[in-house]
N, CA, C and O of each residue as an XYZ file, in Angstrom:
244
protein
N       4.068     24.228      9.653
C       4.054     23.940      8.231
C       5.023     24.900      7.545
O       4.990     26.107      7.782
N       5.881     24.350      6.697
C       6.884     25.173      6.028
C       6.278     25.946      4.866
O       5.195     25.609      4.386
N       6.977     26.981      4.417
C       6.522     27.756      3.265
C       6.393     26.900      2.019
O       5.490     27.105      1.208
N       7.306     25.931      1.865
C       7.238     25.026      0.727
C       5.985     24.169      0.764
O       5.365     23.922     -0.270
N       5.607     23.710      1.964
C       4.387     22.923      2.113
C       3.154     23.742      1.746
O       2.257     23.260      1.054
N       3.124     24.978      2.216
C       1.992     25.860      1.910
C       1.895     26.091      0.404
O       0.797     26.064     -0.152
N       3.022     26.317     -0.260
C       3.011     26.533     -1.705
C       2.504     25.295     -2.436
O       1.695     25.417     -3.355
N       2.966     24.098     -2.047
C       2.496     22.867     -2.684
C       0.994     22.685     -2.494
O       0.297     22.309     -3.437
N       0.484     22.945     -1.292
C      -0.952     22.830     -1.047
C      -1.722     23.828     -1.906
O      -2.778     23.500     -2.447
N      -1.202     25.031     -2.031
C      -1.856     26.060     -2.828
C      -1.873     25.683     -4.300
O      -2.889     25.866     -4.971
N      -0.768     25.160     -4.813
C      -0.700     24.747     -6.213
C      -1.598     23.555     -6.509
O      -1.989     23.334     -7.655
N      -1.923     22.791     -5.479
C      -2.764     21.612     -5.640
C      -4.252     21.943     -5.465
O      -5.096     21.051     -5.544
N      -4.570     23.204     -5.230
C      -5.941     23.649     -5.003
C      -6.629     23.923     -6.336
O      -6.001     24.448     -7.256
N      -7.902     23.576     -6.454
C      -8.650     23.763     -7.696
C      -9.288     25.138     -7.847
O      -9.829     25.441     -8.910
N      -9.242     25.958     -6.839
C      -9.891     27.263     -6.925
C      -9.211     28.155     -7.961
O      -7.983     28.239     -7.970
N      -9.963     28.819     -8.828
C      -9.359     29.695     -9.856
C      -9.008     31.064     -9.287
O      -9.886     31.909     -9.113
N      -7.762     31.280     -9.003
C      -7.313     32.565     -8.508
C      -5.838     32.732     -8.817
O      -5.184     31.799     -9.282
N      -5.330     33.890     -8.567
C      -3.945     34.226     -8.880
C      -3.061     33.965     -7.667
O      -3.392     34.359     -6.549
N      -1.945     33.303     -7.895
C      -0.979     33.007     -6.836
C       0.338     33.666     -7.207
O       0.818     33.517     -8.331
N       0.915     34.382     -6.279
C       2.240     34.975     -6.478
C       3.151     34.454     -5.371
O       2.767     34.434     -4.201
N       4.350     34.037     -5.742
C       5.291     33.521     -4.762
C       6.708     33.861     -5.186
O       7.053     33.775     -6.365
N       7.515     34.241     -4.231
C       8.930     34.498     -4.477
C       9.684     33.231     -4.106
O      10.061     33.035     -2.950
N       9.901     32.372     -5.100
C      10.474     31.067     -4.786
C      11.935     31.128     -4.377
O      12.450     30.181     -3.780
N      12.615     32.233     -4.690
C      14.011     32.326     -4.252
C      14.106     32.404     -2.732
O      15.192     32.258     -2.172
N      12.987     32.631     -2.066
C      12.966     32.680     -0.609
C      12.967     31.284      0.008
O      13.162     31.146      1.215
N      12.752     30.246     -0.805
C      12.711     28.878     -0.313
C      14.082     28.243     -0.455
O      14.677     28.263     -1.532
N      14.573     27.686      0.623
C      15.896     27.064      0.594
C      16.988     28.127      0.583
O      16.707     29.306      0.367
N      18.199     27.725      0.809
C      19.338     28.641      0.847
C      20.449     28.036      0.012
O      21.223     27.215      0.502
N      20.531     28.441     -1.255
C      21.515     27.838     -2.162
C      22.949     28.103     -1.724
O      23.856     27.379     -2.133
N      23.172     29.115     -0.907
C      24.524     29.411     -0.449
C      25.001     28.393      0.582
O      26.203     28.217      0.778
N      24.050     27.721      1.244
C      24.373     26.665      2.199
C      23.895     25.355      1.567
O      22.723     24.996      1.676
N      24.810     24.650      0.911
C      24.446     23.467      0.114
C      23.719     22.410      0.947
O      22.742     21.825      0.478
N      24.177     22.158      2.167
C      23.537     21.148      3.019
C      22.099     21.555      3.333
O      21.189     20.733      3.222
N      21.884     22.809      3.721
C      20.545     23.294      4.048
C      19.635     23.242      2.817
O      18.470     22.859      2.915
N      20.172     23.626      1.675
C      19.396     23.618      0.434
C      18.992     22.195      0.061
O      17.835     21.950     -0.280
N      19.937     21.253      0.122
C      19.636     19.860     -0.207
C      18.600     19.270      0.741
O      17.744     18.496      0.312
N      18.665     19.624      2.022
C      17.662     19.177      2.989
C      16.298     19.749      2.633
O      15.289     19.051      2.741
N      16.252     21.003      2.211
C      14.994     21.635      1.813
C      14.377     20.890      0.631
O      13.181     20.597      0.638
N      15.188     20.582     -0.386
C      14.703     19.872     -1.573
C      14.197     18.483     -1.182
O      13.146     18.055     -1.659
N      14.925     17.781     -0.328
C      14.494     16.454      0.105
C      13.190     16.524      0.894
O      12.339     15.646      0.753
N      13.017     17.558      1.724
C      11.762     17.736      2.455
C      10.604     17.952      1.483
O       9.526     17.389      1.669
N      10.822     18.763      0.446
C       9.764     18.983     -0.545
C       9.401     17.682     -1.246
O       8.222     17.396     -1.452
N      10.390     16.904     -1.609
C      10.124     15.620     -2.261
C       9.327     14.709     -1.332
O       8.423     14.002     -1.777
N       9.662     14.726     -0.041
C       9.004     13.862      0.937
C       7.540     14.239      1.129
O       6.693     13.356      1.264
N       7.226     15.541      1.144
C       5.852     15.971      1.425
C       4.976     16.091      0.178
O       3.764     16.268      0.291
N       5.576     15.996     -1.008
C       4.800     16.104     -2.234
C       4.037     14.799     -2.471
O       4.648     13.734     -2.561
N       2.705     14.874     -2.574
C       1.926     13.650     -2.831
C       2.377     12.982     -4.133
O       2.768     13.660     -5.082
N       2.319     11.665     -4.169
C       2.766     10.902     -5.345
C       1.993     11.304     -6.599
O       2.556     11.303     -7.694
N       0.726     11.645     -6.459
C      -0.107     12.003     -7.614
C      -0.232     13.515     -7.793
O      -1.169     13.992     -8.434
N       0.716     14.270     -7.224
C       0.648     15.734     -7.279
C       0.731     16.237     -8.713
O       1.587     15.818     -9.492
N      -0.182     17.147     -9.038
C      -0.146     17.826    -10.325
C      -0.672     19.241    -10.103
O      -1.823     19.407     -9.701
N       0.152     20.274    -10.359
C      -0.321     21.641    -10.168
C      -1.582     21.884    -10.998
O      -1.715     21.365    -12.106
N      -2.492     22.667    -10.457
C      -3.760     22.950    -11.121
C      -3.709     24.317    -11.798
O      -3.022     25.221    -11.323
N      -4.427     24.470    -12.896
C      -4.551     25.762    -13.564
C      -3.348     26.118    -14.414
O      -2.510     25.269    -14.718
N      -3.274     27.367    -14.787
C      -2.172     27.893    -15.598
C      -1.070     28.411    -14.678
O      -1.335     29.142    -13.724
N       0.154     28.027    -14.973
C       1.291     28.473    -14.156
C       2.253     29.243    -15.057
O       2.669     28.757    -16.108
N       2.592     30.437    -14.628
C       3.531     31.275    -15.354
C       4.730     31.519    -14.451
O       4.573     31.919    -13.298
N       5.907     31.285    -14.965
C       7.134     31.494    -14.199
C       7.886     32.645    -14.831
O       8.200     32.627    -16.022
N       8.171     33.648    -14.015
C       8.941     34.801    -14.470
C      10.329     34.692    -13.862
O      10.479     34.549    -12.649
N      11.317     34.758    -14.698
C      12.696     34.599    -14.242
C      13.499     35.801    -14.683
O      13.391     36.262    -15.819
N      14.285     36.286    -13.792
C      15.112     37.454    -14.107
C      16.537     37.065    -14.196
O      17.393     37.912    -14.453
């Protein structure tokens, strides 16, 4: 199971807890082909009715 799959499963969980993830570790933007394959894999494994649960805060630097 890929890190992206684990993150999607975690975001789809109803349990109230804190999740921290370094999303820049997913995919490799420097390798366009690898990055595009990563994005397509995420789209493929994301359930059609997927909706993240709880409050989500994104910190960007």
